[in-house]
N, C-alpha and C positions, 0 to 999 in steps of 0.2 A: 599918757604922758607920765602919770605917777608910777605906773609899772616900770617904765623905762628908767626913771630916776632911782627906783629901788634896786633895779638890776645893776646899776653902776654906783651903788652906794659906797662900796669900799674904794672904788677908783676915785670918787669925788673926795672922800675923806683923806686918802693918801695925797691927792693933788693939793688939798688945802694945807697939809703938813709940809709939803715941799715948796710951795709957792706962797709967800706971805701976802702977795697982792690979790690972791683969790679969797675974797671975803664973802662969797655968796653960798658957801657950803652950809646946809642946814645943821642946826644943833642936834644933839641926841634926842631932846624932847620933840623937836620938829620932825625928826625921822620917825619917831613913834606915831605922831599924828598923821604923817603921810601914809604909813602902813595901815592904820585904822581906816583912814578915808578911802584908800585904794580898795581895801577889802569890802567896805560898805558900798562903794559906788560900782563895784564890778558887775553886780546884777543889773543895775540901771543901764550900764553900757551894753550888755547883751540884749536887753529888751529894746533899747534904742536901735540897735542894728537890725533887729527883727522887724519892728514896726516901721522903721524908716526905709526899709528895702523896697526895691522896685519889682519884686517877684509876686506881688499880690497875695500875701499870706491870708489864709482863710480866717474867718471871724472867730472860730473856736479858740484861737490862740490868745484872744484879748483878755478874757476874764481871769484865767489863772495867773497871767503875767501881772496884771494890775493888782490882783489880790496879794501876791507875794510882795509887791512894792509897798502897799499900804501896811501889810503886816510887819515888814522889816522896819518901816518908819515908826510904827507904834512901839515895837520892841526897843528900838534905839532911843526913844524918848525916855526910857527908864534906865538908860545907861549911867553908870557911876561917873564917868568922865564928863566934867562940866562942859568942856569944849565940844565934844561930840553931841551931848544932849542939846546944847543951844543950837547947833547946826541943824539937827534933825527936827527941833521945834519949828524952825523957820521953814524947813522943807515940808513939814506937815501942814503949815498954814497955806502953802502953795497948793498942796495936794487937795486940801479941803475946798479950796476956792474953785479948782478946775475939775476935780475927779471924785468929789464926795458922792455925787449922785451917779451910780453906775448906770451905764446904758443898758436898759433892760433887754432890748432886742439882741445886743451883743452878749449879754449874759445867757440868754436863751440858747445861743449858739453852742455854749459848752455843754448844754443838756443833749444836744444833737451829736456830741462826740461820744462814741461808745467807750472811750477810755476813761471818761469822767462821769457823765450822766448827771442825774439830779443829786446823787450822793455828794458830789463835790460841792455843789452850790449850797446844800444844807450845812455841810461841814465848814465851808468858808464863811458863811454868814454867822454861824455860831461863834467862830473865832473872832469875828469883827464886832458883832452886835449882840452876842448872847443867844441863848436857845430860844426858839419860837419868837423871833424878833418881828417887828412890824415890817421891816424891809423884806424879810423872807416871805411874809404873807403877800405883800404887794407883788413880789416876783412870781410866786406861784399862781396868783390870780391872773396875772398878765399872760403867763405861759399857757394856761388852759383856755383862756379866752382866745388866744391866737390859734390854738389847735381847733377850737370849736368853729372858728371862721373857715379854716381849711376843710373841716368836715362838711360844713354847709356848702362850700364851693365844689369840692371834688366828689361828693356823694350824689351830686346832680347828674342824672343820666346823660345830659348833653355834654358834660365834661369828662365822664368816665370813659376809659379806654378798654378795649377788649374785642372779642369776636362778635360779629353780628350774625345771628342765626335766624332762620325763619321760625316764627311763632305760629301756634295753631290759630286758625281763624276763629273769631269771636263774634257772636251776635250782639246787637245793640243792648239787649237786656243784660246779657252776661257781662258786658263791658261796664255797665253802670254799677253792678254789684261789686265787681272787682275794684272799681274806683274807691268804694267805701273801705275795702281792705287796705288799699294804698294809703288812704287818709288816716286810718286807725293805727297803722303800724309803721308810719314814717318815723315817729320818735324812737321806736324800738331799733330801727336801723341806725339812727344816730348814736344810740347808746352802745351798740355793738362796735361802731367805729371808734368810740372812746376807748374800748377795750384794747384797741391796737396800740394806743399810747401807753396804757398800763402794762401791756405785755412787753413792750420795749423797755420800760423802766424796771420791770420785775426781773428781766433776764440778767444773768450775771455780767457784771462789768468786765471788760477786757483788761488785761494787765497794762497798767498806766505807762510803764517804761517801754512798751512794745512800739516798734516803728509802724505807723499806720497812716495810710492815705485815706483820710476821712471821706473824701468825695468818691473815691473808688469803692469804699465800703458801702456807702449808701446806694451806689449804682448796683451792687450785687444784691442788696437787700430790698430793692424796690418792690419786689413781688410779695414779700412778707409784710412790708409796711407801706402800702401804696399811698396813704394819705400823708404819713410822716415823711415819706420820700420827697414829696413836693415841698413840704414845709422846710425840710432840711436843706434842699437845694436853694430855696429863696433866702434862707437865713445865713447859710454859710458863704454865699457869694457876696455878702455885704462887705465892702472894703473897710478895713480898720484904720487906714491911713490914706491921705490924699497924695502921698509922695509919688506913687506910681502914675496917677492921673496927671499930676503937675509935670512929671517927667515926660509924659507923652505929648502934652501941649508944648513943652519947651522944644522937644524934638520936631514937632510940626512946624514951628517957627523957622527951623533951619531947612526943612524940606521945601516949604513954600517961600521963595524969595522973588526978587524982581525979575529973574530970568525964567522962573517956573511958577508963575502966578496964575496960569490958566489950566492947571492940571485938574482933571475930573476928581470928584470926591472919592470914587472907587480906587483911582490910581494912588491918591494920597494915602488912603487906608492900607492899600497893598504895600506901599513903601514903608510905612510905619511898622506894620506887622512883620514884614521881612527883616527890617533892621533889628527889631526886638528879638526875633527868633535867632538871628545870626549872633547877636551879642550873648544870648543865653547859651547857644551852642559853644561859643568860645570859652565861656566860663566853665562849662562842663568839660570841654577838651583840656583846659588848663588843669582842672582837678585831676583828670585821668592821667595827664602827663606827669604831674607831681607824684601821684601814686605809683606810676610805672617806674619813675626814676628811683624812688625809694626801694621798690622791689628788686630792681637791677643791682643797686648798691648792696642790699642785704644778701642777694645771691652771690655777688662777688666776694663779700666778706666771708660767707660760709665756705666757698671754695678755697679761699686762702687759708682758712682755719684747718680745713681737712688736709690741705697740702702740707702745712707745717706739722 
């Protein structure tokens, strides 16, 4: 709304000059405030569109977006303009009330993103709370505790996947001795599993501006990081917003009505999924059509230019 007002600023000013009954035109000082507010709230608008969408954004998008919001608010509180500073002080009170305690599990999701990793978390916490803060220590402890839990779960032979091959036959006495070996070196196996996490963190981070499907990346790297792969899948699938779920339930209310109240659960699920896929395909088709239209117009203009 503010961007639209700024776009028609000159028209509104001219209209105020030509029509004495038009008394709602902002003053020059108010126009300056509108420009400052619009610029400041622009990022909030983008984040709102992302988080409130119905496309199930992966949880690795949460931490950097909320960090930038908090950092912008903190920077704005030191603004020289009294009006802007007061507005941002009130915004900071709301932020501290609802968002001061970052969700640690959603913060861990950014570590699972090869574009950011642990480096971004350390940098972000240093910006917000200072170097070696208590908040960063709590985050690190939670991160490695979670990984230890996955090591304990997926290093269990019952859960591990792989090829089953025939082993050499063992006598009862030989099996007893080898059980002692298993008991003595079980901790060593866990230690080598931890090296998998350190190996991932020590590898060079990918270019942050690179377009990356993080779920596809982990699917390709699952054999290099078998334990981390399971951890990344569980963490990244956490929804960062309830909008998509609420939308699905809202749609279900329209699928099941008084005339179709006896549908089987599988049928309802099929209808909901099909509807979601169709609408997603329409959005993609609309985007492709707009791009195609632009390409055709550019081609037409180029031909006209060559003809002239």
